[in-house]
C-alpha positions as CSV (number, residue, x, y, z in Angstrom):
1,X,-22.2,26.3,3.0
2,X,-18.9,24.6,1.9
3,X,-18.1,23.6,5.5
4,X,-21.6,22.0,5.9
5,X,-21.2,20.1,2.6
6,X,-17.8,18.9,3.5
7,X,-19.0,17.8,7.0
8,X,-22.0,15.9,5.5
9,X,-19.8,14.3,2.9
10,X,-17.3,13.2,5.6
11,X,-20.1,11.8,7.9
12,X,-21.6,9.9,5.0
13,X,-18.3,8.3,4.1
14,X,-17.4,7.6,7.7
15,X,-20.7,5.7,8.2
16,X,-20.3,3.8,5.0
17,X,-16.7,2.9,5.7
18,X,-17.7,1.8,9.3
19,X,-20.3,-0.5,7.9
20,X,-17.8,-2.0,5.4
21,X,-15.2,-2.5,8.1
22,X,-17.7,-4.2,10.4
23,X,-18.9,-6.5,7.6
24,X,-15.3,-7.7,6.9
25,X,-14.6,-8.2,10.5
26,X,-17.6,-10.5,10.6
27,X,-16.5,-12.3,7.5
28,X,-13.1,-12.8,9.0
29,X,-14.6,-14.1,12.3
30,X,-16.9,-16.7,10.7
31,X,-14.5,-18.1,8.1
32,X,-11.8,-20.2,9.8
33,X,-9.6,-20.2,6.6
34,X,-8.9,-16.5,7.1
35,X,-7.1,-17.4,10.3
36,X,-4.6,-19.8,8.7
37,X,-4.5,-19.8,4.9
38,X,-2.3,-17.0,3.5
39,X,-4.1,-17.0,0.1
40,X,-7.5,-16.7,1.8
41,X,-6.3,-13.8,4.0
42,X,-4.9,-12.0,0.9
43,X,-8.2,-12.4,-1.0
44,X,-10.1,-11.2,2.1
45,X,-7.9,-8.1,2.3
46,X,-8.4,-7.5,-1.5
47,X,-12.1,-7.6,-1.2
48,X,-12.1,-5.4,1.9
49,X,-9.9,-2.8,0.2
50,X,-12.0,-2.7,-2.9
51,X,-15.1,-2.1,-0.9
52,X,-13.2,0.4,1.3
53,X,-12.2,2.4,-1.8
54,X,-15.8,2.4,-3.0
55,X,-17.0,3.6,0.4
56,X,-14.4,6.5,0.2
57,X,-15.4,7.2,-3.4
58,X,-11.8,6.8,-4.6
59,X,-11.4,6.1,-8.3
60,X,-8.4,4.0,-9.2
61,X,-6.9,3.7,-12.6
62,X,-4.6,0.7,-13.3
63,X,-3.9,-0.1,-16.9
64,X,-3.1,-3.8,-16.4
65,X,-3.4,-6.6,-13.9
66,X,0.0,-7.1,-12.2
67,X,1.8,-10.4,-12.3
68,X,1.5,-12.6,-9.2
69,X,4.2,-14.2,-7.2
70,X,6.5,-11.1,-7.4
71,X,8.0,-8.6,-5.1
72,X,6.3,-5.2,-5.7
73,X,8.4,-2.2,-4.9
74,X,6.5,1.1,-4.9
75,X,6.8,4.7,-3.7
76,X,5.0,5.4,-0.4
77,X,2.7,8.4,0.1
78,X,-0.2,7.5,2.4
79,X,-2.1,4.9,4.2
80,X,-4.3,5.0,1.1
81,X,-1.5,3.2,-0.8
82,X,-2.3,0.0,1.1
83,X,-5.9,0.0,-0.1
84,X,-5.0,0.9,-3.6
85,X,-2.3,-1.8,-4.1
86,X,-4.2,-4.5,-2.2
87,X,-7.3,-3.9,-4.3
88,X,-5.3,-4.7,-7.5
89,X,-4.1,-8.2,-6.7
90,X,-3.7,-10.6,-3.6
91,X,-0.7,-9.3,-1.7
92,X,1.1,-9.5,1.6
93,X,2.7,-6.3,2.9
94,X,6.0,-5.9,4.8
95,X,5.5,-3.0,7.2
96,X,7.2,-1.4,10.2
97,X,6.1,-2.9,13.5
98,X,4.5,0.4,14.6
99,X,1.6,-0.1,12.1
100,X,0.3,-3.0,14.3
101,X,-0.7,-0.5,16.9
102,X,-2.7,1.8,14.6
103,X,-6.5,1.9,15.1
104,X,-8.4,-0.3,12.6
105,X,-5.5,-0.3,10.1
106,X,-3.3,-2.2,12.5
107,X,-6.0,-4.9,13.0
108,X,-6.5,-5.4,9.3
109,X,-2.8,-5.5,8.7
110,X,-2.2,-8.1,11.3
111,X,-5.2,-10.3,10.3
112,X,-4.3,-10.2,6.6
113,X,-0.8,-11.6,7.2
114,X,1.3,-8.4,7.1
115,X,5.0,-9.2,8.0
116,X,6.0,-6.6,10.6
117,X,9.6,-5.7,10.8
118,X,11.5,-4.1,13.7
119,X,13.8,-1.7,11.9
120,X,15.8,-1.1,15.0
121,X,17.0,-4.8,14.9
122,X,19.3,-5.6,12.1
123,X,18.7,-9.3,12.5
124,X,14.9,-8.9,11.8
125,X,15.6,-8.6,8.1
126,X,16.8,-12.2,8.2
127,X,13.5,-13.3,9.8
128,X,11.4,-11.4,7.2
129,X,13.5,-12.9,4.4
130,X,12.7,-16.4,5.6
131,X,9.0,-15.5,5.7
132,X,9.0,-14.1,2.2
133,X,9.6,-17.4,0.4
134,X,6.4,-19.2,1.3
135,X,4.3,-16.1,0.4
136,X,5.8,-16.0,-3.1
137,X,5.5,-19.8,-3.5
138,X,1.8,-19.5,-2.7
139,X,1.4,-17.3,-5.8
140,X,0.9,-14.1,-3.7
141,X,2.9,-11.0,-4.2
142,X,4.9,-9.1,-1.5
143,X,4.7,-5.3,-1.3
144,X,7.7,-3.5,0.2
145,X,8.1,0.3,0.5
146,X,11.9,0.8,0.3
147,X,11.8,4.5,1.1
148,X,11.2,3.5,4.7
149,X,8.6,6.2,5.3
150,X,5.8,8.2,3.6
151,X,6.5,11.4,1.7
152,X,4.6,14.4,0.3
153,X,5.1,13.1,-3.2
154,X,7.5,15.7,-4.4
155,X,10.3,13.2,-4.7
156,X,11.1,9.5,-4.3
157,X,13.5,9.1,-1.4
158,X,16.6,6.9,-1.7
159,X,15.7,3.2,-1.3
160,X,17.0,1.3,1.7
161,X,18.5,-1.9,0.3
162,X,18.4,-4.2,3.3
163,X,15.1,-5.9,2.5
164,X,16.4,-6.7,-1.0
165,X,19.0,-9.1,0.4
166,X,16.8,-12.2,0.4
167,X,15.3,-11.0,-2.9
168,X,18.7,-11.0,-4.5
169,X,19.9,-14.2,-2.8
170,X,16.9,-16.2,-4.1
171,X,16.7,-14.5,-7.5
172,X,13.0,-13.6,-7.0
173,X,11.1,-11.6,-9.6
174,X,10.6,-7.9,-8.8
175,X,8.0,-5.5,-10.1
176,X,8.4,-1.7,-9.8
177,X,5.3,0.4,-9.3
178,X,4.4,4.0,-8.8
179,X,1.4,5.7,-7.2
180,X,0.1,9.1,-7.9
181,X,-3.1,10.9,-6.7
182,X,-5.2,13.8,-7.9
183,X,-7.8,16.0,-6.1
184,X,-9.9,19.0,-7.1
185,X,-8.4,22.4,-7.7
186,X,-8.0,24.2,-4.5
187,X,-7.3,21.0,-2.5
188,X,-3.9,19.5,-1.9
189,X,-2.5,16.0,-2.6
190,X,0.5,16.7,-0.5
191,X,-1.4,17.8,2.6
192,X,-4.8,16.0,2.3
193,X,-3.9,12.6,0.6
194,X,-0.2,12.2,1.5
195,X,0.3,11.4,5.2
196,X,3.9,12.3,6.2
197,X,6.1,14.1,8.7
198,X,4.4,14.9,12.0
199,X,0.8,14.7,10.7
200,X,-1.7,13.2,13.2
201,X,-3.6,10.2,11.8
202,X,-7.2,10.7,12.9
203,X,-7.5,14.4,11.9
204,X,-5.9,13.6,8.6
205,X,-8.3,10.7,7.9
206,X,-11.3,13.0,8.7
207,X,-10.1,15.7,6.4
208,X,-9.4,13.2,3.7
209,X,-13.0,12.0,3.9
210,X,-14.2,15.5,3.1
211,X,-12.5,15.7,-0.3
212,X,-15.0,15.9,-3.1
213,X,-13.1,13.3,-5.1
214,X,-9.8,11.5,-5.2
215,X,-8.3,9.7,-8.2
216,X,-5.5,7.3,-7.8
217,X,-3.3,6.0,-10.6
218,X,-1.1,2.9,-10.4
219,X,1.7,2.6,-12.9
220,X,3.4,-0.7,-13.4
221,X,6.9,-1.4,-14.7
222,X,8.2,-4.6,-16.2
223,X,8.8,-7.8,-14.1
224,X,12.5,-8.8,-14.0
225,X,14.6,-11.2,-12.0
226,X,16.7,-9.8,-9.2
227,X,20.2,-10.5,-10.4
228,X,22.1,-7.4,-9.3
229,X,23.8,-6.7,-6.0
230,X,21.2,-5.4,-3.5
231,X,22.4,-1.7,-3.4
232,X,22.6,-1.6,-7.2
233,X,19.2,-3.2,-7.4
234,X,17.8,-0.6,-5.0
235,X,19.1,2.2,-7.3
236,X,17.7,0.6,-10.4
237,X,14.3,0.1,-8.8
238,X,14.2,3.7,-7.6
239,X,15.0,5.0,-11.1
240,X,12.3,2.9,-12.6
241,X,9.7,4.0,-9.9
242,X,10.6,7.7,-10.6
243,X,10.2,7.1,-14.4
244,X,6.8,5.4,-13.9
245,X,5.7,8.2,-11.5
246,X,6.7,10.8,-14.1
247,X,4.6,9.0,-16.8
248,X,1.7,8.9,-14.4
249,X,1.9,12.6,-13.8
250,X,2.2,13.3,-17.6
251,X,-1.0,11.4,-18.1
252,X,-2.8,13.5,-15.5
253,X,-5.9,12.2,-13.8
């Protein structure tokens, strides 16, 4: 009986999410602004992610509206992080180039203006740094995941400092954030929400859709100006993200 209920739940969510996805593909196609204007793309992504979370029946708690025009630095657990953060405020993501090839996710990432970085090319950080400025000047926020990969949530990995070079050079404002998730007893956040290691995307997404409920919590730190050396800034941001994450877990979903 439990297997049948899980399957029916997953099918229902898959159908609903497919309808939402198709609708936002149509919206993108018929509105020429989405193909050129960064703010329009970010708002389109925000609405798509809000509807996507409703389709997946994911409840999100965020105790404040984050500032705009900042560089958001967060821990990284899952593809779900993208929907949760983008639903809060208009943002542009900096992501590894491999995401462009993901089914559905990659298309939305590219069309929403995600800046893809080739981590194998050291000079690519310079290119991304040049592209960051206009995004922030437009009043949008940039999201960067400095762990460089997703984790099972047990710890926050050391932050890679290279992407902070342009942030420090220009003295941009930064905002630490932390994501945590909760699922029913007997199910696993680490295995069924977090997507990490050698997990295969499609089976993981299907299993995720069968969860009775998922609650996400976004904790926000304080905005401050990047005035430290980039490696020192990376350490400070990581410490703050860890502290915010601990506070989120203390206030359990």
